[in-house]
N, CA, C and O of each residue as an XYZ file, in Angstrom:
964
protein
N     139.422     83.233   -166.565
C     138.227     83.035   -165.863
C     137.996     84.620   -165.723
O     136.827     84.948   -165.925
N     138.975     85.777   -165.385
C     138.920     87.107   -165.356
C     137.908     87.882   -166.594
O     137.391     88.977   -166.371
N     137.729     87.180   -167.843
C     137.553     88.516   -168.974
C     135.592     87.906   -168.651
O     134.840     88.879   -168.608
N     134.885     86.562   -168.460
C     133.575     86.390   -168.325
C     133.564     87.200   -167.011
O     132.778     88.115   -167.258
N     133.942     87.336   -165.944
C     133.710     87.847   -165.035
C     133.221     89.610   -164.864
O     132.196     90.138   -164.432
N     134.780     90.272   -165.557
C     133.951     91.397   -166.002
C     132.954     92.146   -167.145
O     132.588     93.310   -167.306
N     132.650     90.588   -168.012
C     132.029     91.407   -169.137
C     130.562     91.115   -168.269
O     129.584     91.796   -168.578
N     130.461     90.267   -167.371
C     128.843     89.734   -166.703
C     128.878     91.180   -166.070
O     127.727     91.494   -165.767
N     129.618     91.990   -165.819
C     129.302     93.006   -164.806
C     129.145     94.435   -165.127
O     129.265     95.515   -164.548
N     128.771     93.908   -166.499
C     128.384     95.436   -166.954
C     127.110     95.580   -167.450
O     126.420     94.665   -167.899
N     126.775     96.859   -167.354
C     125.462     96.601   -167.732
C     124.518     96.565   -169.423
O     125.366     96.360   -170.290
N     123.636     96.649   -169.818
C     122.880     95.572   -170.946
C     122.983     96.557   -172.120
O     122.692     96.077   -173.217
N     123.424     98.129   -172.077
C     123.821     98.924   -173.008
C     125.186     98.669   -173.019
O     125.839     98.066   -173.870
N     125.523     99.155   -172.059
C     127.536     98.345   -172.334
C     127.393     97.199   -173.185
O     127.734     97.410   -174.349
N     127.108     96.397   -173.004
C     127.187     94.946   -173.260
C     127.173     94.936   -174.999
O     127.853     94.232   -175.745
N     126.083     96.042   -175.376
C     125.699     95.620   -176.872
C     127.054     96.860   -177.126
O     128.137     96.516   -177.601
N     126.813     97.992   -176.804
C     128.273     98.854   -177.808
C     129.751     98.125   -177.474
O     130.921     98.156   -177.856
N     129.084     97.601   -176.718
C     130.822     96.439   -176.940
C     130.964     95.408   -177.212
O     132.054     94.855   -177.066
N     129.656     94.659   -177.814
C     129.735     93.659   -179.033
C     129.711     94.528   -180.203
O     130.039     93.663   -181.015
N     129.548     95.762   -181.027
C     129.414     96.436   -182.130
C     130.420     96.817   -181.747
O     131.060     96.442   -182.730
N     130.989     97.167   -181.264
C     132.655     97.992   -181.147
C     133.866     97.028   -181.867
O     133.900     95.809   -181.695
N     134.739     97.683   -182.603
C     135.737     97.109   -183.486
C     136.498     96.468   -182.376
O     136.739     95.261   -182.384
N     136.844     97.200   -181.504
C     138.267     96.415   -180.443
C     137.395     94.791   -180.147
O     138.071     93.765   -180.067
N     135.946     94.752   -180.014
C     135.630     93.377   -179.423
C     135.488     92.540   -181.059
O     134.976     91.431   -180.905
N     135.815     92.835   -182.471
C     135.342     92.415   -183.247
C     136.747     91.786   -183.906
O     136.747     90.743   -184.560
N     137.959     92.593   -183.629
C     139.271     92.394   -183.585
C     139.535     91.715   -182.370
O     140.418     90.925   -182.703
N     139.351     91.570   -181.381
C     140.010     90.511   -180.630
C     139.540     89.488   -180.908
O     140.419     88.658   -180.674
N     138.549     88.927   -181.328
C     137.897     88.007   -181.841
C     138.503     86.805   -182.695
O     138.524     85.580   -182.577
N     139.139     88.027   -183.900
C     139.419     87.274   -185.484
C     141.103     87.699   -185.288
O     141.815     87.593   -186.287
N     141.854     88.282   -183.707
C     142.958     88.064   -183.801
C     143.669     86.271   -183.411
O     142.821     85.580   -182.846
N     144.443     85.858   -183.547
C     144.481     84.420   -183.480
C     146.463     84.516   -183.145
O     147.314     85.310   -183.547
N     146.532     83.409   -182.329
C     147.849     84.008   -181.848
C     148.838     82.735   -182.793
O     148.408     82.162   -183.794
N     150.076     82.530   -182.236
C     151.359     81.732   -183.115
C     150.381     80.345   -183.583
O     150.420     79.980   -184.758
N     149.707     79.780   -182.803
C     148.687     78.770   -182.718
C     147.489     78.651   -183.595
O     146.930     77.649   -184.039
N     147.248     79.841   -183.729
C     145.711     79.606   -184.873
C     144.887     79.848   -183.871
O     143.762     79.831   -184.371
N     144.782     80.130   -182.400
C     143.602     80.053   -181.694
C     143.042     81.319   -181.228
O     143.984     82.010   -180.841
N     141.976     81.908   -181.097
C     141.741     83.248   -180.678
C     142.020     82.651   -178.570
O     141.803     81.605   -177.958
N     142.746     84.442   -178.070
C     142.955     84.165   -176.620
C     142.594     85.423   -176.126
O     142.817     86.593   -176.438
N     141.662     84.535   -174.836
C     141.369     85.294   -174.052
C     141.847     86.690   -173.464
O     141.220     87.673   -173.070
N     143.194     86.397   -173.556
C     143.540     87.164   -172.938
C     143.849     89.122   -173.641
O     144.244     90.145   -173.082
N     143.278     88.707   -175.494
C     143.392     89.833   -175.973
C     141.962     90.541   -175.969
O     141.824     91.736   -176.230
N     140.836     89.618   -175.622
C     140.208     89.508   -175.905
C     139.676     90.585   -174.088
O     138.722     91.362   -174.048
N     140.352     90.362   -173.205
C     140.581     91.118   -171.782
C     141.066     92.694   -171.841
O     140.606     93.548   -171.084
N     141.954     92.926   -172.740
C     142.971     93.862   -172.797
C     141.565     94.773   -174.021
O     141.052     95.872   -173.810
N     141.347     94.017   -174.985
C     140.499     95.179   -175.996
C     139.181     95.510   -175.295
O     138.297     96.133   -175.882
N     139.042     95.035   -173.879
C     137.531     95.143   -172.873
C     137.513     96.379   -172.164
O     136.722     97.283   -171.895
N     139.521     95.833   -171.833
C     139.649     97.356   -170.955
C     140.003     98.960   -171.672
O     140.066    100.092   -171.193
N     140.150     98.508   -172.777
C     140.564     99.843   -173.653
C     139.359    100.428   -174.217
O     139.331    101.598   -174.596
N     138.196     99.512   -174.292
C     137.141    100.014   -174.488
C     135.954    101.023   -173.777
O     135.092    101.794   -174.198
N     136.583    100.401   -172.027
C     136.008    100.990   -170.857
C     136.496    102.454   -171.018
O     135.856    103.497   -170.884
N     138.179    102.200   -171.436
C     138.758    103.556   -170.943
C     137.925    104.411   -172.285
O     137.059    105.264   -172.093
N     138.264    104.097   -173.236
C     137.796    104.867   -174.229
C     136.441    105.974   -174.158
O     136.274    107.143   -174.504
N     135.291    104.548   -173.284
C     134.333    105.623   -173.030
C     134.078    106.365   -172.038
O     133.174    107.190   -172.176
N     134.614    106.305   -171.088
C     135.524    107.263   -169.954
C     135.304    108.153   -170.255
O     134.427    108.934   -169.886
N     136.636    108.275   -171.556
C     137.390    109.499   -171.445
C     136.152    110.387   -172.326
O     136.185    111.600   -172.121
N     134.954    109.836   -173.387
C     134.306    110.627   -173.786
C     133.255    111.117   -173.352
O     132.702    112.140   -173.755
N     132.784    110.111   -172.148
C     131.754    110.904   -171.312
C     132.775    112.059   -170.646
O     132.139    112.502   -169.689
N     134.080    112.756   -170.718
C     134.366    113.186   -169.463
C     134.601    114.576   -170.853
O     134.438    115.737   -170.478
N     134.864    114.394   -171.926
C     135.195    115.174   -172.974
C     133.592    116.259   -172.843
O     133.447    117.456   -172.596
N     132.676    115.224   -173.123
C     130.976    115.416   -173.298
C     130.828    116.449   -171.846
O     130.349    117.577   -171.971
N     131.279    115.943   -170.512
C     130.897    116.724   -169.788
C     131.620    118.177   -169.730
O     131.029    119.182   -169.336
N     132.901    118.170   -170.148
C     133.132    119.827   -170.320
C     132.985    120.430   -171.142
O     133.204    121.635   -171.263
N     132.477    119.505   -172.053
C     131.783    120.522   -173.169
C     130.441    121.053   -172.833
O     130.079    122.117   -173.335
N     129.782    120.486   -172.136
C     128.458    120.907   -171.853
C     128.781    121.912   -170.818
O     128.227    123.002   -170.964
N     129.657    121.750   -169.687
C     130.169    123.010   -169.177
C     130.510    124.121   -169.428
O     130.424    125.128   -168.725
N     130.983    123.972   -170.613
C     131.766    124.947   -171.262
C     130.943    126.119   -171.812
O     131.399    127.171   -172.263
N     129.429    125.700   -171.681
C     128.190    126.634   -172.439
C     127.808    127.192   -171.307
O     128.503    126.975   -170.315
N     126.538    128.097   -171.180
C     126.062    128.761   -170.831
C     125.268    128.019   -169.623
O     125.023    126.815   -169.549
N     124.928    129.037   -168.696
C     124.079    128.178   -167.616
C     122.805    127.778   -168.115
O     122.108    126.869   -167.665
N     122.512    128.660   -169.250
C     120.849    128.200   -169.966
C     121.110    126.979   -170.408
O     120.378    126.031   -170.124
N     122.219    126.860   -171.180
C     121.970    125.324   -171.623
C     122.564    124.369   -171.201
O     122.738    123.334   -171.844
N     123.015    124.608   -169.902
C     123.158    123.587   -168.937
C     122.113    123.060   -168.306
O     121.990    121.907   -167.893
N     121.247    124.085   -168.239
C     120.005    123.749   -167.547
C     118.952    123.204   -168.597
O     118.169    122.353   -168.173
N     118.858    123.549   -169.752
C     117.832    122.944   -170.430
C     118.580    121.477   -170.974
O     117.883    120.556   -171.401
N     120.049    121.384   -170.905
C     120.115    119.876   -171.268
C     119.831    118.623   -170.233
O     119.522    117.516   -170.675
N     119.989    118.946   -168.478
C     119.360    118.325   -167.710
C     118.215    118.561   -167.973
O     117.795    117.411   -168.106
N     117.155    119.371   -168.200
C     115.217    119.333   -168.398
C     115.774    118.376   -169.260
O     115.951    117.291   -168.705
N     116.115    118.431   -170.472
C     115.657    116.929   -171.328
C     116.352    116.069   -170.888
O     116.180    115.195   -171.737
N     117.155    115.585   -170.036
C     117.875    114.534   -169.617
C     116.428    113.510   -168.683
O     116.059    112.365   -168.942
N     115.938    114.388   -167.680
C     115.302    114.605   -166.534
C     113.770    114.278   -166.835
O     113.006    113.561   -166.190
N     113.535    115.035   -168.039
C     111.926    114.855   -168.139
C     111.335    115.843   -167.977
O     112.004    116.784   -167.551
N     109.810    116.091   -168.240
C     109.150    117.244   -168.158
C     109.063    117.330   -166.544
O     109.618    118.393   -166.268
N     108.768    116.912   -165.734
C     108.432    116.846   -164.190
C     109.450    117.660   -163.852
O     109.211    118.750   -163.334
N     110.880    117.190   -164.129
C     111.951    118.221   -163.404
C     111.767    119.666   -163.799
O     111.563    120.505   -162.921
N     111.846    120.106   -165.467
C     111.866    120.808   -166.053
C     109.972    121.860   -165.052
O     109.896    123.083   -164.933
N     109.109    121.082   -164.679
C     108.085    121.893   -163.825
C     108.718    122.193   -162.542
O     109.003    123.333   -162.176
N     108.906    121.224   -161.936
C     109.755    121.777   -160.455
C     110.467    122.986   -160.673
O     110.199    123.911   -159.907
N     111.833    123.286   -162.092
C     112.660    124.058   -161.956
C     111.909    125.491   -162.383
O     112.263    126.582   -161.937
N     110.704    125.274   -163.416
C     110.019    126.712   -163.531
C     109.449    126.947   -162.168
O     109.444    128.128   -161.822
N     108.861    125.884   -161.132
C     108.122    126.553   -160.053
C     108.756    127.294   -159.095
O     108.069    128.127   -158.501
N     109.868    127.185   -158.820
C     111.215    126.899   -158.231
C     111.244    128.988   -157.987
O     111.035    129.587   -159.042
N     111.378    129.501   -157.274
C     111.957    130.845   -157.277
C     113.261    131.023   -157.563
O     114.103    130.173   -157.270
N     113.594    132.332   -158.264
C     114.927    132.433   -158.376
C     115.050    133.851   -157.742
O     114.192    134.727   -157.845
N     116.172    133.955   -157.106
C     116.616    135.553   -156.198
C     117.861    135.729   -156.700
O     118.765    134.934   -156.441
N     117.987    136.522   -157.274
C     119.031    137.350   -158.128
C     120.102    137.745   -156.704
O     121.301    137.465   -156.696
N     119.592    138.236   -155.895
C     120.543    139.461   -154.981
C     119.692    138.589   -153.477
O     118.808    137.750   -153.302
N     120.677    139.471   -152.604
C     120.715    139.117   -151.133
C     119.091    139.768   -150.538
O     118.450    139.359   -149.570
N     118.794    140.720   -151.344
C     117.407    141.592   -150.884
C     116.206    140.993   -151.669
O     115.018    141.191   -151.414
N     116.635    140.352   -152.505
C     115.297    139.288   -153.183
C     114.689    138.370   -152.320
O     113.476    138.161   -152.365
N     115.505    137.758   -151.472
C     115.368    136.989   -150.729
C     114.756    137.862   -149.240
O     113.757    137.245   -148.872
N     115.001    138.946   -148.387
C     114.073    139.517   -147.662
C     113.264    139.731   -148.132
O     112.326    139.672   -147.338
N     112.768    140.144   -149.664
C     111.820    140.622   -149.595
C     110.627    139.353   -150.280
O     109.424    139.391   -150.538
N     111.537    138.449   -150.373
C     110.263    137.142   -150.746
C     109.475    136.587   -149.691
O     108.504    135.878   -149.954
N     109.891    136.911   -148.249
C     109.211    136.375   -147.422
C     107.634    136.437   -147.092
O     107.398    137.501   -146.519
N     106.538    135.692   -147.253
C     105.278    135.781   -146.982
C     105.042    136.737   -146.108
O     105.862    136.650   -145.194
N     104.268    137.651   -145.954
C     104.087    138.357   -144.675
C     102.519    137.578   -143.816
O     102.045    138.035   -142.775
N     102.180    136.846   -144.267
C     101.118    135.837   -143.504
C     101.964    134.910   -142.430
O     101.402    134.002   -141.816
N     103.287    135.199   -142.265
C     104.040    134.797   -141.166
C     104.203    135.407   -140.094
O     104.375    134.952   -138.963
N     104.116    137.094   -140.670
C     104.349    138.605   -139.564
C     103.394    138.143   -138.164
O     102.384    137.440   -138.131
N     104.062    138.763   -137.148
C     102.950    139.033   -136.231
C     102.316    140.304   -136.177
O     102.950    141.349   -136.326
N     100.731    140.247   -135.911
C      99.825    141.312   -136.009
C     100.645    142.307   -135.014
O     101.272    143.137   -135.673
N     100.736    142.386   -134.246
C     101.540    142.926   -132.487
C     102.719    143.683   -133.135
O     102.765    144.904   -133.284
N     103.437    143.007   -133.411
C     104.917    143.442   -133.184
C     105.535    143.513   -134.789
O     106.345    144.432   -134.909
N     105.275    142.607   -136.216
C     105.342    142.361   -137.490
C     106.951    141.697   -137.303
O     107.776    142.012   -138.160
N     107.260    141.022   -136.472
C     107.853    140.203   -136.501
C     107.562    138.896   -136.772
O     106.385    138.534   -136.760
N     108.766    137.851   -137.101
C     108.429    136.601   -138.228
C     108.303    135.586   -136.324
O     109.209    135.025   -135.708
N     106.901    135.738   -135.974
C     106.565    134.632   -134.948
C     104.741    134.282   -134.875
O     104.308    134.946   -135.816
N     104.345    134.047   -134.655
C     102.890    133.979   -134.983
C     102.620    134.478   -133.402
O     103.225    134.448   -132.330
N     101.245    134.988   -133.961
C     100.778    136.285   -133.321
C     100.517    135.615   -131.781
O     101.114    135.996   -130.774
N      99.765    134.817   -131.806
C      99.282    134.216   -130.652
C     100.735    134.013   -129.538
O     100.601    133.988   -128.314
N     102.181    133.871   -130.287
C     103.053    133.603   -129.169
C     103.623    135.160   -129.020
O     104.782    135.272   -128.620
N     103.127    135.952   -129.217
C     103.692    137.167   -129.029
C     103.868    137.611   -127.621
O     102.985    137.931   -126.824
N     105.336    137.572   -127.423
C     105.640    138.222   -125.523
C     105.502    139.804   -125.613
O     105.912    140.402   -124.618
N     104.945    140.642   -126.737
C     105.121    141.954   -126.773
C     103.422    141.978   -126.278
O     103.002    142.636   -125.327
N     102.705    141.222   -127.045
C     101.426    141.202   -126.746
C     100.660    140.914   -124.932
O      99.629    141.211   -124.329
N     101.683    140.319   -124.727
C     101.085    139.504   -123.470
C     101.111    140.501   -122.666
O     100.277    140.658   -121.774
N     102.205    141.386   -122.930
C     102.380    142.041   -121.380
C     101.264    143.666   -121.697
O     101.340    144.630   -120.935
N     100.142    143.640   -123.159
C      99.415    144.348   -123.323
C      98.374    144.340   -122.485
O      98.452    143.679   -121.449
N      97.104    145.152   -122.826
C      96.188    145.015   -121.857
C      95.331    144.578   -122.923
O      95.610    145.061   -124.021
N      94.117    143.591   -122.867
C      92.989    143.170   -123.695
C      92.726    144.448   -124.763
O      93.093    144.650   -125.921
N      91.983    145.142   -123.892
C      91.427    146.570   -124.835
C      92.609    146.927   -125.907
O      92.439    146.790   -127.118
N      93.968    147.456   -125.259
C      94.781    147.576   -126.511
C      94.841    146.468   -127.387
O      94.820    146.726   -128.590
N      94.915    145.193   -127.001
C      95.158    143.996   -127.705
C      94.167    144.289   -129.471
O      94.353    144.157   -130.681
N      92.928    144.823   -128.328
C      91.346    144.412   -129.304
C      91.869    146.236   -130.660
O      91.679    146.403   -131.865
N      92.311    146.856   -129.929
C      92.086    148.275   -130.946
C      93.422    147.984   -132.051
O      93.231    148.132   -133.258
N      94.815    147.549   -131.502
C      95.536    146.842   -132.536
C      94.592    146.278   -133.512
O      94.137    146.920   -134.458
N      94.253    144.770   -133.184
C      93.586    143.950   -134.109
C      92.162    144.665   -135.399
O      91.967    144.292   -136.556
N      91.438    145.714   -134.628
C      90.535    146.664   -135.261
C      91.431    147.799   -136.267
O      90.860    148.140   -137.303
N      92.501    148.254   -136.048
C      93.368    148.703   -137.107
C      93.324    148.240   -138.110
O      92.556    148.435   -139.052
N      94.476    147.326   -137.933
C      94.716    146.090   -139.059
C      93.840    145.096   -139.649
O      94.212    144.393   -140.589
N      92.663    145.015   -139.114
C      91.570    144.249   -139.899
C      92.079    143.307   -139.250
O      92.902    142.956   -140.096
N      92.281    142.405   -138.139
C      92.383    141.471   -138.004
C      91.131    140.521   -137.375
O      90.011    140.993   -137.177
N      91.471    139.168   -137.102
C      90.328    138.658   -136.371
C      90.079    138.514   -135.201
O      90.338    137.311   -135.144
N      89.807    138.749   -134.290
C      89.624    138.652   -132.578
C      89.991    136.831   -132.369
O      90.264    136.354   -131.268
N      89.946    136.283   -133.229
C      89.963    135.179   -132.737
C      91.101    133.844   -133.105
O      91.432    132.940   -132.338
N      91.619    134.104   -134.749
C      93.018    133.561   -134.583
C      93.847    134.369   -134.802
O      95.024    134.045   -134.955
N      93.328    135.901   -134.883
C      94.908    136.957   -135.009
C      95.255    137.043   -136.496
O      96.219    137.711   -136.867
N      94.394    136.301   -137.441
C      95.068    136.279   -138.977
C      94.018    137.888   -139.713
O      92.882    138.326   -139.530
N      95.038    138.233   -140.432
C      94.164    139.666   -141.273
C      93.615    139.093   -142.794
O      93.991    138.513   -143.813
N      92.713    139.567   -142.294
C      91.637    139.224   -144.002
C      90.186    139.113   -143.773
O      89.373    139.334   -144.671
N      89.819    138.735   -142.444
C      88.582    138.317   -142.398
C      87.981    138.604   -140.636
O      88.673    138.465   -139.627
N      86.631    138.998   -140.686
C      86.124    139.272   -139.393
C      85.790    138.145   -138.679
O      85.373    137.195   -139.341
N      85.909    137.975   -136.989
C      85.822    136.826   -136.208
C      84.513    136.170   -136.515
O      84.431    134.972   -136.786
N      83.030    137.352   -136.445
C      82.082    135.788   -137.274
C      82.206    135.095   -138.234
O      81.688    133.980   -138.301
N      82.931    135.627   -139.189
C      83.453    134.855   -140.079
C      84.865    133.517   -140.251
O      85.200    132.777   -141.176
N      85.287    133.698   -139.082
C      86.562    132.875   -138.879
C      86.246    131.344   -138.742
O      85.668    130.887   -137.756
N      86.653    130.610   -139.769
C      86.540    129.433   -139.757
C      87.504    128.010   -139.365
O      87.594    126.857   -139.787
N      88.342    129.107   -137.973
C      89.592    128.278   -137.223
C      89.251    127.422   -136.297
O      88.489    127.898   -135.455
N      89.683    125.806   -136.085
C      89.160    125.072   -135.474
C      90.057    125.764   -134.077
O      91.283    125.673   -134.020
N      89.118    126.545   -132.850
C      90.031    126.717   -132.008
C      89.107    126.399   -130.643
O      87.950    125.987   -130.566
N      90.093    126.759   -129.578
C      89.514    126.397   -128.525
C      90.054    126.893   -127.033
O      90.687    126.023   -126.435
N      89.910    128.062   -126.400
C      91.058    128.853   -125.551
C      90.884    127.106   -124.310
O      89.975    126.336   -124.000
N      92.190    127.238   -124.037
C      92.799    126.514   -122.582
C      91.955    126.613   -121.742
O      91.434    125.606   -121.262
N      91.566    128.042   -121.304
C      91.039    128.907   -119.655
C      89.638    128.923   -119.542
O      89.065    128.975   -118.454
N      88.895    128.869   -120.960
C      87.486    129.255   -120.963
C      86.672    128.441   -122.063
O      85.448    128.334   -122.134
N      87.668    127.873   -122.934
C      86.824    126.723   -123.794
C      85.813    127.519   -124.590
O      84.607    127.316   -124.731
N      86.739    128.660   -125.173
C      85.749    129.056   -126.003
C      86.636    129.022   -127.098
O      87.813    128.678   -126.990
N      85.904    129.497   -128.527
C      86.388    130.094   -129.818
C      87.550    131.114   -129.603
O      87.208    132.291   -129.715
N      88.448    130.951   -129.405
C      89.514    131.955   -129.897
C      90.897    131.550   -129.274
O      90.981    130.474   -128.681
N      92.045    132.423   -129.396
C      93.339    132.308   -128.588
C      93.347    132.361   -127.400
O      92.846    133.420   -127.022
N      93.775    131.538   -126.355
C      94.444    132.037   -125.217
C      94.807    133.280   -124.613
O      94.630    133.871   -123.548
N      95.646    133.519   -126.200
C      95.568    135.703   -125.934
C      94.847    136.700   -125.868
O      95.045    137.840   -125.449
N      93.647    135.997   -126.490
C      92.526    137.437   -126.590
C      91.525    136.419   -125.002
O      90.322    136.671   -124.952
N      91.803    135.914   -124.449
C      90.698    135.213   -122.971
C      90.638    136.564   -122.274
O      91.642    137.116   -121.824
N      89.435    137.058   -122.207
C      89.279    137.814   -121.355
C      88.719    138.061   -119.913
O      88.426    139.079   -119.286
N      88.679    136.309   -119.559
C      89.126    136.371   -118.144
C      90.662    136.210   -117.744
O      90.980    136.663   -116.644
N      91.387    135.767   -118.324
C      92.945    136.287   -118.168
C      93.426    137.614   -117.614
O      94.299    137.893   -116.792
N      92.354    138.538   -118.515
C      92.890    139.961   -119.275
C      92.033    140.137   -117.617
O      92.809    140.608   -116.786
N      90.830    139.883   -117.137
C      90.587    140.489   -116.218
C      91.078    140.138   -114.577
O      90.829    140.719   -113.521
N      91.757    139.113   -114.843
C      92.105    138.304   -113.787
C      93.352    139.355   -113.310
O      93.689    140.031   -112.338
N      93.724    139.069   -114.459
C      95.612    140.353   -114.705
C      95.024    141.552   -114.142
O      95.818    141.947   -113.288
N      93.980    142.356   -114.205
C      93.718    144.345   -114.372
C      93.827    143.716   -112.873
O      94.921    143.917   -112.345
N      92.687    142.840   -111.940
C      92.667    142.763   -110.450
C      93.801    142.871   -109.763
O      94.098    143.726   -108.929
N      94.442    141.935   -110.161
C      96.105    141.927   -109.497
C      96.914    142.847   -109.788
O      97.978    142.591   -109.224
N      97.006    144.160   -110.602
C      97.303    144.790   -111.121
C      96.604    145.879   -109.831
O      97.322    146.500   -109.046
N      95.780    145.910   -109.828
C      94.444    147.162   -108.591
C      95.575    147.108   -107.471
O      96.409    147.842   -106.942
N      95.067    145.692   -107.424
C      95.318    145.646   -105.455
C      96.968    145.620   -105.666
O      97.304    144.837   -104.778
N      98.065    145.993   -106.274
C      99.406    145.825   -106.481
C      99.200    146.711   -106.328
O      99.967    147.009   -105.413
N      98.339    148.003   -106.683
C      98.753    149.640   -106.549
C      98.007    150.395   -105.285
O      98.411    151.504   -104.934
N      97.224    149.939   -104.809
C      96.951    150.077   -103.781
C      97.959    149.565   -102.613
O      98.485    150.464   -101.957
N      98.195    148.611   -102.375
C      99.264    148.286   -101.447
C     100.458    148.835   -101.584
O     101.269    148.849   -100.658
N     100.670    149.298   -102.646
C     101.702    149.973   -102.642
C     101.225    151.991   -102.395
O     102.004    152.782   -101.863
N     100.747    152.124   -102.579
C      99.494    153.271   -102.637
C      99.805    153.511   -100.530
O     100.241    154.538   -100.008
N      99.485    152.488    -99.949
C      99.441    153.062    -98.878
C      98.139    152.536    -97.851
O      98.020    152.370    -96.637
N      97.179    152.363    -99.138
C      95.825    152.154    -99.111
C      95.456    151.135    -98.454
O      94.505    151.214    -97.677
N      96.221    149.855    -98.665
C      95.609    148.479    -97.723
C      95.586    148.528    -96.444
O      95.934    149.445    -95.700
N      95.040    147.215    -96.136
C      94.238    147.098    -94.693
C      96.286    146.420    -94.241
O      97.160    145.790    -94.836
N      96.113    147.090    -92.864
C      97.478    146.019    -92.251
C      97.219    145.127    -91.698
O      96.317    145.041    -90.866
N      98.163    144.039    -92.143
C      97.720    142.969    -91.347
C      98.411    142.859    -89.862
O      99.599    143.075    -89.622
N      97.247    142.416    -88.779
C      97.442    142.692    -87.502
C      97.189    141.551    -87.037
O      96.511    140.756    -87.689
N      97.758    141.206    -85.640
C      98.077    139.881    -84.884
C      96.572    139.961    -84.202
O      96.435    141.061    -83.666
N      95.760    139.378    -84.106
C      94.626    139.518    -83.850
C      94.568    138.557    -82.715
O      93.401    138.231    -82.496
N      95.578    137.894    -81.778
C      95.798    136.685    -81.119
C      95.162    137.545    -79.246
O      94.881    136.691    -78.406
N      95.024    138.828    -78.849
C      94.188    139.310    -77.693
C      93.483    140.560    -78.175
O      93.517    141.560    -77.459
N      92.661    140.583    -79.675
C      91.918    141.365    -80.097
C      90.425    141.377    -79.334
O      89.497    142.182    -79.262
N      90.788    139.645    -78.650
C      88.973    138.944    -78.382
C      88.996    138.850    -76.866
O      88.064    138.272    -76.306
N      90.306    139.540    -75.937
C      90.703    138.954    -74.911
C      89.429    139.894    -74.000
O      88.512    140.530    -74.521
N      89.636    139.782    -72.909
C      88.125    140.409    -71.826
C      88.991    140.828    -71.244
O      88.409    141.891    -71.025
N      90.462    141.038    -70.484
C      91.108    141.667    -69.787
C      92.670    142.331    -70.760
O      93.193    141.930    -71.800
N      92.978    143.368    -69.916
C      94.417    143.451    -70.466
C      95.490    142.886    -69.678
O      96.646    142.618    -70.006
N      95.099    142.802    -68.967
C      96.350    141.850    -68.233
C      97.083    140.757    -68.278
O      96.574    139.682    -67.960
N      98.618    140.853    -68.745
C      98.888    140.055    -69.122
C     100.527    139.465    -68.262
O     101.467    140.109    -67.796
N     100.287    138.139    -68.350
C     101.114    137.597    -67.512
C     102.789    137.331    -67.946
O     103.026    136.729    -68.993
N     103.661    137.710    -67.269
C     105.200    137.924    -67.705
C     106.107    136.598    -66.845
O     105.950    136.206    -65.688
N     106.984    136.166    -67.796
C     107.861    135.599    -67.180
C     108.570    135.918    -65.999
O     109.061    137.028    -65.790
N     108.640    134.774    -65.080
C     109.484    135.456    -63.855
C     110.522    134.022    -63.207
O     110.146    132.850    -63.170
N     111.727    134.496    -62.800
C     112.570    133.611    -62.663
C     113.184    133.726    -61.143
O     113.088    134.884    -60.736
N     113.795    132.821    -60.188
C     115.033    133.007    -59.608
C     116.308    133.066    -59.900
O     116.932    132.118    -60.378
N     117.014    134.700    -59.513
C     118.576    134.111    -59.501
C     119.180    135.044    -58.145
O     118.710    136.019    -57.559
N     120.416    134.268    -57.961
C     121.162    134.515    -57.197
C     122.111    136.106    -57.456
O     122.942    136.202    -58.359
N     121.896    136.876    -56.807
C     122.650    138.147    -56.586
C     124.030    138.497    -55.331
O     123.603    138.644    -54.186
N     125.077    138.585    -55.448
C     126.234    138.699    -54.879
C     126.391    139.948    -54.458
O     126.739    140.760    -55.316
N     126.221    140.344    -53.314
C     127.025    142.135    -53.172
C     127.415    141.995    -51.905
O     126.806    141.803    -50.853
N     129.002    142.178    -52.307
C     130.334    142.629    -51.150
C     130.166    140.709    -50.138
O     130.090    140.461    -48.935
N     130.170    140.059    -51.003
C     131.008    138.209    -50.346
C     129.208    138.160    -50.226
O     128.942    137.091    -50.775
N     127.849    138.810    -49.769
C     126.754    138.542    -50.020
C     125.791    137.652    -50.480
O     125.711    138.125    -51.613
N     125.092    136.842    -50.485
C     124.455    136.205    -51.443
C     122.846    136.529    -51.148
O     122.345    136.725    -50.042
N     122.410    136.530    -51.989
C     120.538    136.639    -51.701
C     119.841    136.260    -53.355
O     120.173    136.501    -54.516
N     118.727    135.552    -52.681
C     117.859    135.008    -53.743
C     116.776    136.309    -54.089
O     116.341    137.055    -53.213
N     116.438    136.418    -55.537
C     115.691    137.276    -55.924
C     114.760    137.015    -57.127
O     114.976    136.384    -58.161
N     113.712    137.649    -56.722
C     113.120    136.813    -58.228
C     113.156    137.888    -59.049
O     113.351    139.008    -58.577
N     112.890    137.599    -60.976
C     113.256    138.439    -61.519
C     112.413    138.193    -62.998
O     112.197    137.077    -63.471
N     112.006    139.433    -63.591
C     111.141    139.553    -64.122
C     111.847    139.817    -66.044
O     112.637    140.638    -66.509
N     111.063    138.664    -66.671
C     111.573    138.960    -68.181
C     110.498    139.210    -69.218
O     109.674    138.488    -69.779
N     110.960    141.135    -69.296
C     109.918    141.029    -70.199
C     110.130    140.698    -72.037
O     111.194    141.038    -72.555
N     109.332    140.210    -72.660
C     109.190    139.788    -73.733
C     108.684    140.556    -74.822
O     108.940    140.304    -75.999
N     108.019    141.424    -74.457
C     106.591    142.788    -74.864
C     105.598    142.135    -75.448
O     105.182    142.470    -76.558
N     104.897    140.703    -74.477
C     103.947    139.903    -75.184
C     102.676    140.985    -74.689
O     101.467    140.884    -74.902
N     103.283    141.832    -74.100
C     101.317    142.772    -73.516
C     101.518    143.995    -74.683
O     100.666    144.868    -74.524
N     102.429    144.264    -75.803
C     101.746    145.021    -76.892
C     101.000    144.153    -77.972
O     100.206    144.699    -78.740
N     101.271    142.708    -78.037
C     100.729    141.954    -79.067
C      99.996    141.314    -78.493
O      99.302    140.488    -79.086
């Protein structure tokens, strides 16, 4: 029962080779003392055949690995077909770490700080004024809308829309944001220089009289055993404010 089960699990190519192999022919012609071909002999022959095939594949693999790298690649490309060869030819080869560093494309470099991030997300550029950003873009020949080098803003084909003013540029190049920041900085500068208008409590500014009523209370005073009730004045300083 075991021999048919093992034989049915083999691939079609292995079965063809097994049928033509000397082991299968010898096991079919071998007979026992009663003159009947045994299934046990065929199973032993099949196991020996599989063992030989595995050993042969291992020898072939060791022989191929013993050659140069180019020979291994050529053998793999022949087995994998022309599509795999095309992918291997298109894949760049970098023999050293310096090659990996120099292979990075400059298109992903920030136009403001030249680091590896998008120009519109540059933290350094956010601290610059609008005029400073324009000067940097002009020096490097970059677009004022998409911040990419190689074309002018009037020829920009990028589908952009500012989240603040809804114009065709990235939010980093929005004039309204820059004007708002400049105005706020000017106000802060005036306050630091002491030129800001002081904030005054105007609660009594429109009052027609200058008299202010203060709080009073009655207290008991004890002097040499004598007690006397006198009025007391609570000065909270309200006449100044």
